[in-house]
Each structure stands twice: as C-alpha cells, then as structure tokens.
N, C-alpha and C positions, 0 to 999 in steps of 0.2 A: 323629424320623420325618419324611420329606419329604412335601410336599403331594402329590406324584405317587404316593407309596406309599399314602397314605390314600385317594386317588381310586381307585387300583387295587383296593384291598381292598373298597371300597364297590361298585365295579363288579362284582367277583366275587360279592359277597353278593347283589346284585340279579340276577345272571345265573341263579342257582338258581331264584328265583321266576319269572323270565322263562321258563325252560325248562318249569316246571310249567304256567304259563299257556298257553304255546304248545301243550303236549301236550293240555291240556283243550280248547283251541280246535280242534285237529286232529280230536279225537274227535267234537266237536260238528258240525263241518263234514261229516265222513264220515257221520254219522248222518242228515243231512238232504240230502246231495248224492248223486245217483245215480251220478255219475262225476266223477273229478277232472280238472281242466283243467291242461294243461302250463303251467308258469310261462314268461312271456316272458323271454328272455335278451337281453342287450345287449352290443355291442362298444363299445370306447372308441377314439376317434380323436383324435390330437394334431393340432390345426390350426396349430401353430407360432406364430411371432411375426413382427413387422416388423423383426426384427434385435436386439431387446432380450431381456430375461429374463422378461418378464411379459406376458400377454395374458388377456383375459376376454371371454367372449361374453355379450351382453345380449338379443339378439333372433334369431328364426328364422322364416322363412316356410314355406309349404307345400311348396315345392320344395327345401327344405334349405339355402337361402342363409342364412348366419349373419353377424351384425354384432356389433361390440363395440369394444373399445379395446386397443391394444397398445403397449408400449414400442418405440421405434425404436432403431436402432443406437446404441450408447453408453449407452442407458438414461436420457438426459437429458430426454426428453419422451414423451408418448403421443399417438397418432393414432387416429382412427376407422378401422375396417377393414370390408371386406366379403369374405366367404369363400364360394367355391363349389367344388363337386367338380371342375369343369372348370378353373377358373382359379386355385384356391388363394387365398391371402390377398392382398388388394389394399388398398393405402394410399389412403384417401379424402382425405387431406390436411387442410387447415384453411381457415378463412376468410382472406382476404388479410391478411398481416401477423401472423397468429397462429402459435402454436407448440404448442397443446394442443387436442385434440378427442376426442370419444368418440361412438360410435353406440349408440342405445338400441333402435331398432325398425326393421323392414323389412316392407313389404307385399308382396302377390302380384305387383305389377308392378315390383318391384325398387327402389322409392323408399325412401330411408333418412332417418331423422331422428335428431337427437341434439343435442349442444352443442359449440361451438368458440369459442376465443378469436380475436381479430383486431384489426387496427388500430382499427376502429370498435367492437370488442367486447372490451375488455381483461379483463372479468370473465367473458365467455362469453355467446353468444347461441344461441338455437335455430336449427337449420339444416334445410333440405331438400336432399338430394343425389339427383341423377338422373344416369343414364349420359350423357345428352345435355347437361345443363346444369351438371353439377358441383355444387359446394356453394354454396347461396344463403343469405344472412343473412336471417332472418325478423324480426329486431329484438326489441323488448321491448314491454311494455304502456304505455310512456310515458316521458317524460324523467326521472321519479323512479325508474324501474326500471332497474337496471344489469345484471341477469342474467336469462336465460330459458333454458329447455330444451324440446326436443321429446321426449316420452317414448313416445308412441304414434302410429302412423300407420295409417289404414285404407286400403282399396283405392280409395277416392275421392280419396285424397291429403289428407284432413283430418288435422290433427295436434292432439294434446292434450298439454298440459304445464303448466309453472308459470313465473311470473316473479317475481323478488325485487327489493326495494329494498335499499339499503345497510344500512338499519336492521333488515333481516330480515323485514319485512312481505312476504307473498307471496299472490298470487292465481292461481287456476287459469286456464288460457288455452285457447282453441281457435283454430286457424288454418286458413283455406281460401284457395285461390287467388283466389276471388271477393271474400271479405270481409276478407282480411288477418287480423291478430291481434285477437281479441276477448277482453275481460276478462269472465270468467264470474261475477265478484262473490262475495258471501258471503251469509250469513243475517242480516246486520246487524252482524256482528262484523268482526274485523281480517283474518283469513286464510282462505284456501281452498286446496284441493289437488286435482288430477286424478290418480286412481289407476287408472282403467280407461276404455276407449272401445270401442264396437262399430261394426259396419258401417253401422248406421242413423244414425250420427253422435251417438248419445247418449254422454254422459260421466258417470262416477260418481267420487265421492271424498268429501271431507269439507269442512265450512265452519263457521266460528265463528258463534255466535248473537249477538244484541245484547248489548253489554257484555262480550263474550268469556266469558260465563258458562258456556257449554257448547260442545262441538263435535259436530256431527251428520253422519251419512251423508247425502249428497245425490245427486240425479240431475238432470243438466242436459239438457233437451230442446231440440233445434234447432227454431227457429220457421221455418215455411215462408215463403218470400218471397211477395209478392203475385202473383196469377195474371197471366199475360201472354196467354193465349188461352182461349177458351170451353171447349175440351176439358178443361182442368184443373179446371173446375167440375163436370164430369159424374161419375157413379158415386160420389157422396158426396165428390168431391175438394174441394168447397167447405168441408168440415168441417176440412180439414187446415190451413187458413190462419188465422193468429192476428193478423196485422198487415197489413191489417185483418181482423177477424172478420166472417163473413157469417151472415145469418139463414137463408138457404136457397140452393138452386142458382140461382134467378132473380136473387137479390141479387148473387151472384158474377158471373153473366153480364153484368149491368148494369154492374158495376164495370169489366169488361174493355171493354165496348162504349163506355163514356164515358171510357176511359183514366184511371180512378180518380177521376172527378169526380162520381160519383153521390151 
C-alpha cells in the first residue's frame, strides 16, 4: 500500500470526526448567536511573474501594493518586484553588479526593503528602495558580517532585519536614515533575531541568554535622542529621554540651555 493511500485513508477517517465536531460547533453557535453573519468571500488574482515560472509575494501595504520576488525570463535568477493595480509587476532590479534580489516589506509611502546581491555584496545586503532613489545598499553590522536583510519597514522608513557572519552568528539590526545600521545585541549570548516591528520603532524577536543556555523573547525599545529645544522637555517630555536621563523638567531645560554641559 502506498504512502499516499495510507494518508488518504487517515484523512477520510479524520473527516468523519471533523464533520461531527463542526456540527456540534454550529449548534452551539446557533444557540448563543441571535443571527448568523455572512462569511467573507475572496477572489484570487494572478499577479504574474517577471518572465519566469515562479513568483512569491512577501509584503503588502494598505493601498494594496505588493512586493516579493520573481524569476526573470529564462528562470536563471530572481529579482525583487513591486506590484500595483495600476502598474502591474515592476522589476526593482538589484544592487550594482548583483544578480539576485528579493523584497520582503513595503510601507505606506511605497518604500521597499529586502535583500540583494551586488559587487560589494556577494552574499547579499539589506536594501532600501524608493521611487526616486532606486535601490540603496544598507551594508551590514561590520566587517565580520557578510550578509544582512531588511525584513520590515515602517512608515518612518525605519528598517528591522538581521545580519549574519560566515560562521552563522547573527544579530538583529535596526536601520534609520539618521543612525545607519545599529546592532541590537543579545541577552549575553551569541545570536538574536528581529521578527516584528511597529510604527513606534519598537522591535520584537528573540535573543540568546548568557552561555547560550536559553533563547528568550525580547522587546527592543528605541532610546530618544537628547533634546535640542526646551519644548521637548515640556508635558513630561523630559521623561522620554534616556541618554541622558533627567530628574525633572527643569533638569532637561537646563541641559538644552547649556548645550549639554549642565
């Protein structure tokens, strides 16, 4: 008897119990619900490819812009793409000298992030793509890191991702136009990873503890930069600064007035 036949028989046996369970669930819902809501239905749309036989979507924004990766003509490589209802699928290309790229996320102002190879990025570097600037190499976390990617991008243009060494060690990263790429570190262990990011610039993921004994869920909080004017100290604004930290509003105002020499 083939493996497929066994699986098929087990599936049929389970389906009987599933139908009983669904029936009981339906009766329970009917007993507690005053009226039934119509189920949401969906249509499926083929977004096509960049000439090859494979494509995959990885991100979508609120206006329905979709990004991902697709094989190009001949199927020899994959490129990042952006798809819109009006423009269809557009090839975002690669970093200079590269041949492979993929897009992972897009924000509400049509900025795209992902990973691409290039002359300066043979293993792949995180990128930021914009309509006006094209694809920009964001680099890695340092000379020992040979790979990075951008997994998430919020509406401020902040990017979250991960960077790897050749040995497989990896750290979560955050990138902004102002600060560049920042190493998010670990809980004392070897590795960390960014798995989510929000509009406030907070990142969540996991990190190894000391001695790599355990891996824990983590939340990375952005630290507010030092205040540059007195208004930033008002309405408890002084409490948001951590480098430096202030005792009260007056302490914050004094810092601004003395240009950080208080």
